[in-house]
SELOKE-840258 format. One record per atom (N, C-alpha, C): residue in three letters; x, y, z. Coordinates in steps of 0.2 Angstrom, whole numbers, plus 5000, padded with zeros to 4 digits. Layout:
N
ALAXYZ ...
***
This chain:
79
LEU490756366365 LEU491156306366 LEU491256306373 ARG491056256378 ARG491056266384 ARG491756246387 GLN491956186385 GLN492656166389 GLN492956126383 VAL493656136383 VAL494056096378 VAL494756066383 ALA494856016383 ALA495455986386 ALA495855946381 ILE496555966381 ILE497055916377 ILE497555896382 GLY497555826382 GLY498055796387 GLY498555756384 TYR499055736388 TYR499655706386 TYR499855656392 ASN499955586391 ASN500255546396 ASN500855546394 LEU501255556400 LEU502055556400 LEU502255486399 PRO502755476394 PRO503055406393 PRO503355376399 ASN503355306399 ASN503555266406 ASN504255286408 TYR504755296402 TYR505455306404 TYR505455366409 MET505055416407 MET505055486411 MET504755476418 VAL504255436419 VAL503855426425 VAL504355376429 LYS504655326426 LYS505055276431 LYS505655316434 ALA505855376431 ALA506355406434 ALA506255436441 LEU505555456442 LEU505355486448 LEU505255436454 ARG505255366452 ARG505255316457 ARG504655296461 ILE504355356463 ILE503755346467 ILE503055356463 VAL503155376458 VAL502655396453 VAL502455336447 GLU501855306447 GLU501655256443 GLU501455286436 SER501055346435 SER500855366429 SER500755436430 MET500855486425 MET500655556425 MET500355576418 ASN499855626419 ASN499555656413 ASN499555726415 VAL499755766409 VAL499755836409 VAL499255856404 SER498755906405 SER498255936400 SER498156006401 LEU498056036395 LEU497856106395 LEU497156116395 VAL496756166398 VAL496056156398 VAL495856236396 GLY495356246392 GLY495056316391 GLY494356306391 ARG494056356395 ARG493356356396 ARG493056426393 ASN492456416390 ASN492056476387 ASN492556506381 LEU492756466377 LEU493256486372 LEU492856526366 LEU492256506365 LEU491956526359 LEU491156536361 VAL490956596358 VAL490156616359 VAL489856606352 LEU489356566352 LEU489156556345 LEU488656606343 MET488256636347 MET487656686345 MET487956746348 LYS488456776346 LYS488756846349 LYS488356906349 LYS487856906343 LYS487456966342 LYS486856966346 THR486756906349 THR486056906353 THR486256926360 GLU485856986362 GLU486057016369 GLU485656976375 ASN485956976380 ASN485656946387 ASN485456876386 ILE485756836382 ILE485556756382 ILE486156726384 ASP486156686389 ASP486556646393 ASP486256576395 PRO486256526393 PRO485956466396 PRO486056446402 GLU486556476406 GLU486656456412 GLU486556516417 ALA486256576415 ALA486056626419 ALA485356616421 THR485256646427 THR484556646429 THR484356726430 PHE483756736430 PHE483556806431 PHE482856806435 GLY482856856440 GLY482156856444 GLY482356836451 SER481956856456 SER481956836463 SER481456786465 SER480856796463 SER480356746464 SER480256696459 ILE480256716453 ILE480156676447 ILE480856666443 ASN481056616442 ASN481756606439 ASN481656606431 TYR481956646427 TYR481956646420 TYR482556616418 TYR482656556416 TYR483256526414 TYR483556546407 GLY484256566406 GLY484356576399 GLY484356656398 ILE484056696402 ILE484056766402 ILE484556806407 GLU485056846404 GLU485456876409 GLU485056936411 GLY485056956418 GLY484857006420 GLY485357056423 THR485657046429 THR486157086432 THR486857036432 ASN486656986431 ASN487356936430 ASN487856956426 LEU488456936428 LEU489056956423 LEU489056896418 PRO489256906412 PRO489356846407 PRO489856796409 SER489856746406 SER490256696408 SER490956706406 THR491556706410 THR492156726408 THR492656666405 ARG493056686400 ARG493556646397 ARG494056636402 SER494356566402 SER494856546406 SER495256496404 TYR495856486406 TYR496356436403 TYR496656406409 GLY496856346409 GLY497156316415 GLY497656256413 VAL497956226417 VAL498356166417 VAL498156116423 ASN498056056420 ASN497855996425 ASN498455946425 VAL498655926431 VAL499155876431 VAL498955816436 ASN498855756433 ASN498555706436 ASN499155656438 ILE499255646444 ILE499855596445 ILE499555536450 LYS499755476447 LYS499555426451 LYS500255396454 PHE500155386461 PHE500755366465 PHE500855286465 LYS501355256466 LYS501455186468 LYS501155166474 LYS500955116476 LYS500655086482 LYS501155066487 
***
């Protein structure tokens, strides 16, 4: 599961209190939350292996993809 984002648009009465903001969206983001083939070693579709010949999908000395979480805030200001 590569990326999941769940967002919420703030209601107009909350945004209008800020006076310079037209709209605002807040979202939670998670990346690399689930690995489907956990028992398969050295397989990552985004990894490359080799110096002169690229073997895509095989992990050599690369670190595996890390799980991360974050928050996005999108603000649209009035003109």
